[in-house]
C-alpha positions in Angstrom: 0.1 0.2 0.1 3.1 2.2 0.1 3.9 1.9 -3.2 4.0 5.0 -5.4 5.9 6.4 -8.9 7.5 9.7 -9.2 5.0 10.8 -11.4 2.4 10.9 -8.7 4.0 13.5 -6.5 3.5 15.1 -4.3 2.7 11.9 -2.3 0.9 12.0 1.2 0.7 8.6 3.2 -2.2 8.3 5.4 -1.6 6.4 8.5 -3.9 5.3 11.3 -3.4 4.1 14.6 -3.9 4.9 18.0 -0.4 4.3 19.9 1.8 7.5 19.7 4.8 5.7 19.8 4.1 3.2 17.1 2.5 5.9 14.7 6.0 7.9 15.5 7.6 5.0 14.2 5.6 4.3 11.3 5.8 7.6 10.3 9.5 7.6 10.3 9.4 4.9 8.0 7.1 6.4 5.8 9.3 9.7 5.6 12.2 7.1 4.9 10.3 6.0 1.8 10.6 9.4 0.3 6.6 10.5 0.9 6.1 14.3 0.8 3.9 14.5 3.6 2.0 12.5 6.4 -1.3 12.2 7.2 -3.2 11.3 10.3 -6.7 9.3 10.1 -9.2 10.5 12.7 -12.1 10.1 10.6 -12.4 6.2 9.1 -16.0 5.2 10.4 -15.3 1.7 9.2 -16.2 -0.9 12.1 -12.8 -2.9 12.2 -11.0 0.4 12.7 -13.2 2.1 15.0 -13.6 -1.4 17.3 -9.9 -0.9 17.7 -10.2 2.7 18.9 -8.5 4.0 16.0 -9.7 6.2 13.0 -12.8 8.1 14.0 -12.9 6.7 17.6 -10.0 8.9 18.3 -12.1 12.0 18.3 -13.5 10.6 21.8 -10.2 10.9 23.3 -9.0 14.8 22.7 -6.1 14.5 24.9 -4.7 11.4 23.6 -5.1 12.9 20.0 -2.5 15.7 21.4 -0.1 13.0 22.3 -0.3 11.4 18.8 0.1 14.7 17.2 3.0 15.7 19.4 4.9 12.3 19.0 4.6 12.1 15.1 5.6 15.9 14.3 8.4 15.5 16.6 9.5 12.4 14.6 9.6 13.7 11.2 11.1 16.6 9.2 8.3 16.4 6.5 4.8 18.2 7.1 2.3 16.3 9.0 -1.5 17.0 8.7 -4.9 15.4 9.7 -8.1 14.4 8.5 -10.9 14.2 11.0 -15.0 14.4 11.1 -16.9 16.6 12.9 -16.9 14.6 15.9 -17.9 11.0 17.1 -21.7 11.9 16.7 -24.1 14.8 16.9 -24.0 15.2 21.0 -19.9 15.0 20.6 -18.9 17.6 17.8 -15.4 18.5 18.6 -13.7 19.3 15.5 -12.9 22.4 16.4 -11.4 21.6 19.8 -9.2 18.6 17.7 -8.1 21.2 15.0 -6.8 23.7 17.8 -5.0 21.0 19.5 -3.6 19.9 16.1 -2.4 23.2 15.4 -0.8 23.8 18.9 1.1 20.5 18.3 2.3 21.5 15.2 0.0 20.0 12.4 0.7 21.8 9.1 -3.1 21.5 7.9 -6.6 19.8 8.5 -9.1 18.4 6.1 -12.4 18.1 7.7 -15.5 15.7 6.3 -18.8 17.4 7.2 -20.2 14.4 8.7 -19.9 12.5 12.4 -18.2 9.1 12.7 -22.0 8.0 13.4 -23.1 9.0 10.3 -20.8 7.0 8.1 -21.6 8.3 4.7 -25.5 8.7 5.2 -27.1 12.1 5.4 -25.9 15.3 4.2 -22.3 16.8 4.9 -22.7 19.8 7.1 -20.5 22.4 5.1 -21.4 25.2 8.0 -19.9 23.0 10.8 -16.7 22.8 8.7 -16.5 26.6 8.2 -16.4 26.9 12.1 -13.4 24.8 11.9 -11.9 27.1 9.5 -12.6 29.8 12.1 -11.3 28.0 14.9 -7.7 27.6 13.5 -5.2 29.7 11.4 -3.6 26.8 9.7 -5.0 25.5 6.2 -8.3 24.0 6.5 -9.7 21.9 3.6 -13.1 20.9 3.1 -14.6 17.1 2.3 -18.0 15.6 1.8 -20.6 15.7 -1.0 -18.5 17.5 -3.3 -19.4 15.6 -6.7 -19.1 18.3 -9.4 -17.0 21.2 -10.0 -20.1 23.3 -9.2 -20.0 21.8 -5.7 -16.6 22.5 -5.0 -17.1 26.1 -5.6 -20.1 26.1 -3.4 -18.2 24.6 -0.7 -15.5 27.2 -0.8 -17.7 30.1 -0.9 -19.8 28.7 2.0 -16.9 27.6 4.4 -14.1 30.2 3.4 -11.9 26.7 3.6 -8.4 26.5 1.6 -8.9 23.9 -0.7 -11.4 20.8 -1.4 -10.7 17.3 -0.9 -12.1 14.9 -3.3 -12.7 11.6 -2.3 -15.4 9.0 -3.8 -16.4 11.5 -6.5 -12.9 10.7 -8.0 -13.9 7.0 -8.9 -14.5 6.2 -12.1 -14.3 10.3 -12.9 -10.9 11.3 -12.7 -11.8 14.3 -14.8 -13.5 15.9 -11.8 -10.4 17.6 -10.9 -9.5 19.3 -14.4 -13.6 20.2 -14.4 -13.0 21.9 -10.6 -9.6 23.8 -11.6 -11.3 25.1 -14.6 -14.2 26.7 -13.0 -12.3 28.2 -10.1 -10.0 29.6 -13.0 -13.1 31.5 -14.2 -13.5 29.4 -17.4 -16.4 27.9 -18.9 -18.0 24.7 -17.6 -16.4 21.8 -19.3 -18.6 19.6 -21.1 -18.6 16.1 -19.4 -16.3 13.3 -21.2 -18.2 11.5 -23.8 -18.7 7.7 -23.5 -15.4 7.0 -25.9 -13.2 9.1 -23.5 -14.1 7.5 -20.8 -13.5 4.2 -22.4 -10.5 5.1 -23.5 -9.3 6.1 -19.8 -10.8 2.9 -18.8 -8.6 0.9 -21.2 -5.6 2.8 -20.2 -6.5 2.2 -16.6 -6.8 -1.7 -17.2 -3.4 -1.8 -18.9 -1.8 -0.2 -15.8 -3.7 -2.5 -13.5 -2.2 -5.5 -15.3 1.2 -4.1 -15.4 0.9 -3.4 -11.6 -1.5 -6.4 -10.3 -1.2 -8.7 -13.0 -4.1 -10.3 -15.1 -6.0 -11.8 -12.4 -5.9 -9.0 -9.9 -6.4 -6.4 -12.7 -9.6 -8.2 -14.0 -11.2 -8.5 -10.5 -10.4 -4.5 -10.0 -11.6 -3.3 -13.2 -14.7 -5.3 -13.3 -15.5 -3.3 -10.0 -14.5 0.0 -11.8 -16.7 -0.8 -14.9 -19.8 0.6 -13.0 -18.2 3.9 -12.2 -16.9 4.6 -15.5 -20.1 3.9 -17.4 -22.4 5.7 -14.8 -25.0 8.1 -16.6 -25.2 6.3 -19.9 -28.3 4.6 -21.1 -27.6 1.0 -21.7 -24.9 0.8 -19.1 -26.2 -1.9 -17.4 -26.0 -4.4 -20.3 -22.4 -3.1 -20.9 -21.5 -3.8 -17.4 -22.9 -7.3 -17.8 -20.7 -7.4 -20.8 -17.7 -6.5 -18.7 -18.2 -8.7 -15.9 -18.5 -11.5 -18.3 -15.0 -11.3 -19.6 -13.1 -13.9 -18.7 -9.8 -12.8 -19.6 -7.8 -9.4 -20.3 -7.9 -10.2 -24.0 -11.5 -10.4 -23.9 -12.2 -7.5 -22.1 -9.9 -5.4 -24.2 -12.1 -6.6 -27.0 -15.5 -5.7 -25.1 -14.3 -2.4 -24.4 -13.3 -1.9 -28.3 -16.7 -2.8 -29.4 -18.2 -0.7 -26.9 -16.2 2.3 -28.0 -17.9 2.1 -31.7 -21.5 1.3 -30.2 -23.8 4.1 -31.2 -26.7 3.0 -28.6 -25.1 4.0 -25.6 -25.3 7.5 -25.2 -25.0 10.1 -22.8 -28.4 10.3 -21.1 -30.1 9.9 -17.4 -30.2 6.1 -16.5 
């Protein structure tokens, strides 16, 4: 999970854990790999993480968070950032306090997901609460949650006054979102959505890279899952996904991609 190429820089490696000394040692190893920054996970709502007292569970222990921040910051020379949620639940919203503790410990920036740990990914992200965290600290704050388009990114920045936006799930199958956001923030006309052919061309390249990294078997498993994301929003997408899921080899999948690229039936629309 620590593999990266030089083309991906700047590289941030996120660590999760709950023991200050262990996290400090892990941060030193990560820095030794040549990463550009270390990010600490205080937001993951996954049960297996939370039940171990890690990820979002740390928000219930503000003083312990300070010990973690101090240990990791002192252990490395590269910048250290954190990502957190608004709090454990609606009765324990303390992202502002955690952000201030992070700032006091020398943390360089904070990313705030606008939901509590208890919410998981349900409900709606509270951008107003992200803005209150921004007001609580002087270090950069990045907003996260329910940003699925360039318009969303612009709206979040205006609402929260944040220094930037972090994109998560919306980038899966849609790497164009970063280009679209940048273009809008620079004042350009909204970019048209990518055509089916452009999506399939990138999907094909993704498959090629995945094969070179994972091997054919691993790549097929991964890219079958990715198909639904790349084809989202096109009539006939369900049938196309079924054809992709039925491809038993990379050779067959490449053939299916080629056939779909020349298809006149699947067009952008409202499925």
